[in-house]
LUMVO-691959 format. One line per 8 residues: number of its first residue (from 1); for each residue x, y negated, z of C-alpha. Coordinates in steps of 0.05 Angstrom, whole numbers. Layout:
! LUMVO-691959
NUM> X,Y,Z | ... .
! end
This chain:
! LUMVO-691959
1> -2793,-1057,-826 | -2827,-1111,-786 | -2842,-1178,-818 | -2789,-1229,-800 | -2825,-1284,-763 | -2887,-1295,-720 | -2959,-1276,-732 | -3015,-1318,-701 .
9> -3079,-1280,-687 | -3147,-1313,-675 | -3206,-1278,-643 | -3256,-1325,-676 | -3256,-1291,-744 | -3317,-1323,-774 | -3302,-1391,-744 | -3235,-1385,-779 .
17> -3270,-1368,-845 | -3325,-1420,-841 | -3282,-1478,-816 | -3228,-1461,-865 | -3171,-1463,-814 | -3110,-1435,-849 | -3067,-1392,-805 | -3000,-1402,-839 .
25> -2929,-1391,-818 | -2868,-1404,-859 | -2818,-1347,-854 | -2746,-1367,-864 | -2704,-1309,-889 | -2632,-1312,-870 | -2606,-1292,-938 | -2642,-1348,-976 .
33> -2617,-1416,-999 | -2621,-1475,-951 | -2676,-1509,-992 | -2741,-1476,-972 | -2804,-1484,-1014 | -2867,-1466,-976 | -2921,-1426,-1010 | -2990,-1460,-1010 .
41> -3015,-1453,-939 | -3087,-1443,-961 | -3073,-1385,-1008 | -3069,-1330,-955 | -3131,-1358,-921 | -3170,-1359,-987 | -3153,-1286,-1001 | -3172,-1268,-930 .
49> -3238,-1304,-936 | -3254,-1269,-1001 | -3240,-1200,-971 | -3284,-1215,-911 | -3342,-1238,-954 | -3336,-1181,-1004 | -3375,-1118,-985 | -3342,-1049,-986 .
57> -3393,-1027,-1038 | -3368,-1082,-1085 | -3295,-1066,-1074 | -3309,-992,-1088 | -3315,-1009,-1161 | -3240,-1020,-1163 | -3227,-945,-1156 | -3223,-916,-1227 .
65> -3272,-859,-1236 | -3218,-811,-1259 | -3181,-820,-1193 | -3241,-815,-1148 | -3268,-755,-1109 | -3337,-723,-1113 | -3357,-762,-1050 | -3337,-832,-1074 .
73> -3393,-859,-1117 | -3420,-929,-1130 | -3479,-920,-1083 | -3438,-886,-1028 | -3441,-814,-1006 | -3506,-774,-1006 | -3524,-707,-976 | -3571,-651,-997 .
81> -3637,-654,-960 | -3676,-591,-943 | -3750,-596,-924 | -3756,-533,-882 | -3809,-499,-925 | -3788,-496,-999 | -3718,-526,-1008 | -3657,-484,-1026 .
89> -3598,-478,-1074 | -3582,-412,-1108 | -3514,-394,-1138 | -3484,-336,-1176 | -3426,-327,-1128 | -3419,-260,-1094 | -3369,-250,-1038 | -3336,-193,-1001 .
97> -3292,-194,-940 | -3249,-228,-918 | -3284,-295,-928 | -3291,-362,-894 | -3348,-412,-904 | -3345,-484,-880 | -3398,-539,-884 | -3423,-603,-852 .
105> -3494,-592,-824 | -3545,-642,-798 | -3604,-603,-768 | -3669,-641,-756 | -3713,-584,-729 | -3709,-512,-706 | -3732,-470,-765 | -3767,-418,-721 .
113> -3770,-394,-650 | -3795,-326,-671 | -3736,-304,-714 | -3669,-287,-682 | -3624,-309,-739 | -3656,-355,-792 | -3598,-361,-840 | -3583,-426,-877 .
121> -3520,-406,-916 | -3506,-334,-938 | -3527,-274,-980 | -3584,-225,-971 | -3587,-151,-984 | -3600,-90,-942 | -3540,-112,-903 | -3533,-187,-907 .
129> -3484,-239,-882 | -3492,-312,-867 | -3491,-371,-820 | -3555,-384,-782 | -3584,-442,-743 | -3637,-443,-690 | -3685,-386,-680 | -3705,-352,-615 .
137> -3637,-368,-585 | -3651,-443,-588 | -3605,-496,-615 | -3545,-456,-637 | -3504,-436,-697 | -3491,-362,-707 | -3456,-315,-754 | -3496,-254,-775 .
145> -3472,-182,-773 | -3436,-182,-725 | -3464,-243,-688 | -3423,-297,-656 | -3462,-358,-631 | -3443,-427,-608 | -3496,-474,-577 | -3502,-547,-596 .
153> -3530,-603,-551 | -3583,-633,-597 | -3615,-641,-664 | -3603,-702,-709 | -3527,-697,-704 | -3476,-678,-756 | -3435,-616,-742 | -3376,-583,-777 .
161> -3383,-508,-778 | -3337,-453,-801 | -3351,-379,-803 | -3299,-326,-817 | -3312,-253,-834 | -3257,-201,-831 | -3255,-125,-827 | -3254,-129,-751 .
169> -3308,-180,-737 | -3330,-252,-743 | -3311,-319,-713 | -3351,-384,-711 | -3327,-455,-698 | -3371,-516,-687 | -3335,-583,-684 | -3272,-546,-664 .
177> -3303,-503,-609 | -3298,-430,-628 | -3326,-362,-608 | -3320,-293,-639 | -3353,-224,-642 | -3320,-158,-657 | -3349,-105,-702 | -3347,-83,-774 .
185> -3383,-131,-822 | -3426,-100,-876 | -3408,-116,-948 | -3457,-145,-997 | -3455,-162,-1071 | -3516,-208,-1068 | -3508,-280,-1091 | -3499,-339,-1044 .
193> -3556,-385,-1023 | -3553,-452,-988 | -3611,-477,-944 | -3647,-411,-946 | -3626,-339,-956 | -3673,-299,-1000 | -3709,-247,-960 | -3693,-281,-894 .
201> -3745,-332,-874 | -3752,-388,-854 | -3721,-447,-891 | -3671,-497,-862 | -3693,-567,-837 | -3641,-621,-846 | -3582,-638,-892 | -3521,-600,-915 .
209> -3458,-626,-949 | -3388,-604,-970 | -3398,-529,-971 | -3332,-492,-983 | -3322,-417,-988 | -3255,-382,-988 | -3240,-309,-1003 | -3192,-308,-945 .
217> -3191,-314,-870 | -3171,-386,-854 | -3126,-398,-794 | -3147,-441,-735 | -3099,-495,-759 | -3131,-495,-828 | -3200,-501,-798 | -3178,-558,-752 .
225> -3149,-593,-813 | -3215,-589,-851 | -3252,-614,-789 | -3206,-674,-780 | -3214,-692,-854 | -3287,-707,-842 | -3347,-699,-887 | -3309,-725,-948 .
233> -3251,-677,-940 | -3221,-639,-999 | -3211,-563,-1000 | -3146,-531,-978 | -3094,-519,-1031 | -3071,-447,-1040 | -3123,-417,-994 | -3163,-376,-1045 .
241> -3220,-425,-1055 | -3279,-388,-1085 | -3331,-443,-1087 | -3339,-516,-1069 | -3405,-554,-1069 | -3398,-626,-1044 | -3473,-635,-1054 | -3465,-709,-1067 .
249> -3521,-720,-1116 | -3516,-652,-1150 | -3505,-578,-1135 | -3444,-569,-1181 | -3387,-523,-1161 | -3323,-566,-1162 | -3276,-507,-1148 | -3266,-495,-1222 .
257> -3299,-426,-1217 | -3363,-447,-1252 | -3414,-425,-1199 | -3458,-486,-1204 | -3518,-484,-1158 | -3590,-486,-1180 | -3629,-532,-1133 | -3703,-522,-1117 .
265> -3739,-581,-1084 | -3673,-610,-1060 | -3669,-687,-1060 | -3605,-723,-1043 | -3606,-776,-988 | -3558,-834,-984 | -3519,-839,-919 | -3504,-913,-924 .
273> -3430,-897,-921 | -3371,-875,-963 | -3339,-809,-942 | -3265,-813,-957 | -3221,-755,-936 | -3204,-770,-863 | -3244,-835,-861 | -3316,-858,-867 .
281> -3331,-930,-886 | -3399,-963,-881 | -3424,-992,-947 | -3442,-1058,-914 | -3374,-1068,-881 | -3326,-1119,-910 | -3273,-1102,-962 | -3220,-1123,-911 .
289> -3249,-1075,-860 | -3249,-1020,-911 | -3176,-1033,-928 | -3156,-1033,-855 | -3194,-968,-842 | -3164,-932,-901 | -3093,-955,-888 | -3097,-937,-814 .
297> -3126,-868,-831 | -3072,-847,-880 | -3114,-861,-942 | -3066,-911,-972 | -3077,-885,-1043 | -3151,-907,-1044 | -3135,-971,-1006 | -3081,-988,-1058 .
305> -3130,-978,-1115 | -3178,-1028,-1082 | -3122,-1076,-1065 | -3095,-1075,-1136 | -3160,-1106,-1159 | -3183,-1147,-1099 | -3115,-1175,-1078 | -3076,-1223,-1125 .
313> -3004,-1212,-1146 | -2950,-1231,-1096 | -2999,-1215,-1041 | -3000,-1156,-992 | -3038,-1126,-933 | -3004,-1116,-866 | -3027,-1079,-804 | -2999,-1100,-737 .
321> -2939,-1132,-772 | -2923,-1073,-818 | -2933,-1069,-893 | -2997,-1026,-895 | -2982,-982,-957 | -2919,-958,-922 | -2950,-935,-856 | -2958,-861,-875 .
329> -2899,-845,-920 | -2878,-773,-931 | -2813,-752,-896 | -2771,-693,-920 | -2719,-663,-873 | -2667,-639,-925 | -2672,-567,-902 | -2741,-538,-909 .
337> -2790,-593,-928 | -2829,-583,-993 | -2896,-596,-1025 | -2918,-541,-1074 | -2972,-558,-1125 | -3006,-514,-1177 | -2982,-512,-1248 | -2995,-575,-1289 .
345> -3009,-557,-1361 | -2982,-602,-1416 | -2978,-603,-1491 | -2904,-587,-1486 | -2888,-640,-1538 | -2883,-702,-1493 | -2877,-703,-1417 | -2862,-760,-1369 .
353> -2850,-763,-1294 | -2847,-824,-1249 | -2830,-825,-1175 | -2803,-868,-1118 | -2752,-842,-1068 | -2707,-864,-1011 | -2650,-820,-988 | -2631,-823,-915 .
361> -2573,-774,-923 | -2540,-731,-976 | -2542,-658,-952 | -2489,-610,-975 | -2526,-557,-1016 | -2497,-507,-1066 | -2427,-540,-1060 | -2456,-608,-1080 .
369> -2490,-664,-1042 | -2560,-660,-1070 | -2626,-693,-1059 | -2678,-654,-1098 | -2737,-697,-1120 | -2782,-655,-1166 | -2773,-587,-1197 | -2804,-527,-1230 .
377> -2810,-465,-1187 | -2803,-415,-1243 | -2745,-375,-1269 | -2688,-401,-1313 | -2728,-401,-1377 | -2726,-451,-1433 | -2781,-493,-1402 | -2755,-503,-1331 .
385> -2736,-571,-1304 | -2713,-611,-1244 | -2697,-682,-1227 | -2647,-694,-1170 | -2597,-743,-1144 | -2527,-717,-1129 | -2465,-745,-1098 | -2436,-770,-1032 .
393> -2465,-833,-1001 | -2478,-880,-1060 | -2438,-840,-1112 | -2500,-810,-1144 | -2528,-786,-1210 | -2591,-754,-1235 | -2587,-684,-1262 | -2638,-644,-1301 .
401> -2649,-577,-1334 | -2685,-551,-1394 | -2668,-478,-1390 | -2596,-481,-1412 | -2572,-540,-1371 | -2548,-595,-1418 | -2508,-626,-1363 | -2513,-682,-1312 .
409> -2526,-754,-1328 | -2477,-801,-1295 | -2514,-863,-1272 | -2457,-894,-1233 | -2466,-910,-1158 | -2534,-945,-1164 | -2573,-907,-1110 | -2558,-931,-1039 .
417> -2574,-894,-975 | -2636,-925,-943 | -2658,-961,-1007 | -2721,-947,-1048 | -2713,-931,-1122 | -2760,-916,-1179 | -2742,-863,-1232 | -2781,-852,-1296 .
425> -2759,-792,-1337 | -2787,-781,-1408 | -2780,-719,-1450 | -2797,-725,-1525 | -2798,-664,-1569 | -2757,-669,-1633 | -2764,-596,-1652 | -2781,-526,-1626 .
433> -2716,-523,-1586 | -2693,-595,-1583 | -2715,-658,-1547 | -2697,-730,-1532 | -2691,-749,-1459 | -2696,-821,-1433 | -2684,-844,-1361 | -2708,-910,-1331 .
441> -2685,-933,-1262 | -2721,-990,-1228 | -2754,-1011,-1293 | -2692,-1012,-1338 | -2672,-959,-1388 | -2604,-933,-1368 | -2596,-870,-1409 | -2620,-837,-1474 .
449> -2595,-776,-1510 | -2614,-716,-1553 | -2605,-646,-1525 | -2614,-576,-1551 | -2669,-557,-1501 | -2745,-560,-1508 | -2792,-604,-1468 | -2814,-574,-1401 .
457> -2881,-537,-1405 | -2897,-544,-1331 | -2926,-474,-1330 | -2903,-459,-1259 | -2918,-492,-1193 | -2886,-561,-1187 | -2845,-572,-1124 | -2840,-641,-1094 .
465> -2782,-659,-1049 | -2746,-593,-1058 | -2757,-519,-1050 | -2732,-452,-1076 | -2725,-432,-1148 | -2696,-368,-1179 | -2656,-414,-1225 | -2621,-464,-1178 .
473> -2633,-435,-1110 | -2656,-476,-1050 | -2647,-551,-1056 | -2683,-603,-1013 | -2691,-678,-1004 | -2668,-714,-942 | -2710,-777,-943 | -2777,-801,-970 .
481> -2814,-788,-1035 | -2878,-824,-1057 | -2921,-838,-1117 | -2902,-778,-1160 | -2937,-782,-1227 | -2936,-731,-1284 | -2960,-749,-1354 | -2977,-706,-1414 .
489> -2946,-758,-1460 | -2885,-803,-1469 | -2884,-868,-1430 | -2856,-928,-1466 | -2804,-977,-1441 | -2859,-1027,-1426 | -2898,-976,-1386 | -2837,-955,-1346 .
497> -2825,-1028,-1329 | -2898,-1035,-1309 | -2894,-976,-1261 | -2833,-1008,-1228 | -2867,-1077,-1222 | -2928,-1046,-1189 | -2884,-1016,-1135 | -2887,-953,-1095 .
505> -2961,-964,-1083 | -2979,-974,-1157 | -3032,-933,-1193 | -3017,-891,-1256 | -3025,-919,-1325 | -3096,-897,-1343 | -3085,-895,-1418 | -3023,-851,-1414 .
513> -3059,-785,-1397 | -3037,-773,-1325 | -3044,-699,-1307 | -3018,-702,-1235 | -3013,-758,-1184 | -2988,-746,-1113 | -2981,-813,-1075 | -2956,-774,-1013 .
521> -2980,-831,-968 | -3013,-792,-912 | -3033,-729,-949 | -3013,-684,-1007 | -3075,-693,-1050 | -3073,-697,-1125 | -3110,-762,-1139 | -3108,-754,-1215 .
529> -3177,-722,-1214 | -3149,-654,-1233 | -3151,-626,-1161 | -3080,-599,-1162 | -3067,-618,-1089 | -3002,-597,-1058 | -2989,-550,-1000 | -2939,-582,-951 .
537> -2886,-546,-911 | -2850,-585,-856 | -2868,-652,-885 | -2882,-709,-837 | -2917,-776,-850 | -2892,-839,-816 | -2874,-911,-830 | -2829,-912,-892 .
545> -2804,-983,-881 | -2821,-1000,-953 | -2831,-1072,-975 | -2840,-1097,-1047 | -2776,-1124,-1076 | -2809,-1191,-1088 | -2826,-1197,-1014 | -2757,-1178,-991 .
553> -2726,-1232,-1036 | -2780,-1285,-1023 | -2760,-1353,-997 | -2827,-1366,-964 | -2886,-1325,-938 | -2953,-1349,-911 | -2998,-1305,-869 | -3071,-1305,-848 .
561> -3089,-1256,-793 | -3153,-1230,-761 | -3169,-1172,-714 | -3208,-1115,-746 | -3239,-1052,-715 | -3206,-990,-746 | -3243,-935,-709 | -3252,-864,-733 .
569> -3290,-803,-708 | -3237,-790,-654 | -3216,-858,-629 | -3226,-933,-637 | -3175,-989,-639 | -3167,-1061,-659 | -3114,-1076,-711 | -3086,-1144,-730 .
577> -3097,-1146,-805 | -3056,-1197,-843 | -3057,-1222,-914 | -2987,-1244,-936 | -2972,-1288,-997 | -2900,-1295,-1017 | -2860,-1339,-1065 .
! end
């Protein structure tokens, strides 16, 4: 939804800031009373000035550590530095085929012109495997046994490499350009090394970051996805991740498999930037520039965390006239769209779920007009669950299951097609086979009852926006779903009201033990810090036309606007970034 009114843009950004010229426009909304009270014209300008003077490194402190990624740290992102004569990282991980290794490599010298394949990531035995750089072939990356090589133009550049080994050969991609070699790879049970492969001299010169190894052959689409994510990208969900070493200040394995690396003479060098998934932000850029870059790159979750601290209440960020948090909203087609996550363990005594959704239609499914929101993918056991809206047009209700379905909950026709709604569902255990279930809609408690079913255990994969279950078949959402949060604990009435007030871009309640958080604003990552990212099927991301309720009902809005560069590794553009203050 575009802002109703006009936006004035000035090219003299710093003249605007220094001279204190407020760019302010009163927006008259047709549905408001005739008496219009204008918000203070200087408020939007003061917020804008503060964001322009604040450095990205300062704003970074607003991201709670539990919701961060291994690449987002107070001093920015660092990389492992290898000195070319004694630096390496050893691990206990042994691999067999098929396998895929990906990494971001910054070579500063050719290790040797006398060795054909000086390996920098791999394993050594009588028959070894690995990824090599340089050697007698010049500036090139190569797989080893069988060998596929791809030349690179120069040193002192960062490259994304992926090497895949299958029973029929190898393939190598460098920044999306691929080559392959046929042949039968030789197996090895030797452990993995980074920066140097034992028994294969010489050592690697340069830096390495974000090493990921999968016990599977990744597809070209998956490799392209990892490349487009950039150096701060997260691993693929459901792709048999065997090891993940971000190498941002340590050699720990973040895959959950426990293969922490042991570094030898490996320092970590600051890059002067913050590597977000899909976006890199310079530490010395302004907080406003960081917000614009993150929102335009589909990283609204991190931008929202920063904005929640740096931007006052009743204030929002807009890009080119659109509400920025809404620019990359998940869209489900009502037929096949779903996001599957891994199982989310809970104590099984208290569980809560919060989500925002907007239905664009009510598809006929299983003789009813359903919009599935969140569900368990398991069988009809005593711990299964789902939350859905059902009806025709606005005649809707929320239904749920706890093994033996205790029935639907009539909520009256409160959900309207094309309108955003917040649902908070709380399960409280009252016994081994009984529970109390409370439903909040848009901040208000609308239903509470005791049922003879236990609390969901969340032992199976959680499906967002629909999917197939042995219990209730295939049910899907036709519309948008954002900010899905799961808690191992019971949310209170005050906390449910808080989640509604914070809006669809709000962050979880840190003290309530969140175990899964999927903002679904440009990606399917789990931002709770538990790395239970979802795997999307036929889910698109586009403008969700969401605006905070307070903005939609405001009687006045003031705007301050400046042009900001929002470039990325692929393209560069100028966006009109606005700060809006409403009353």
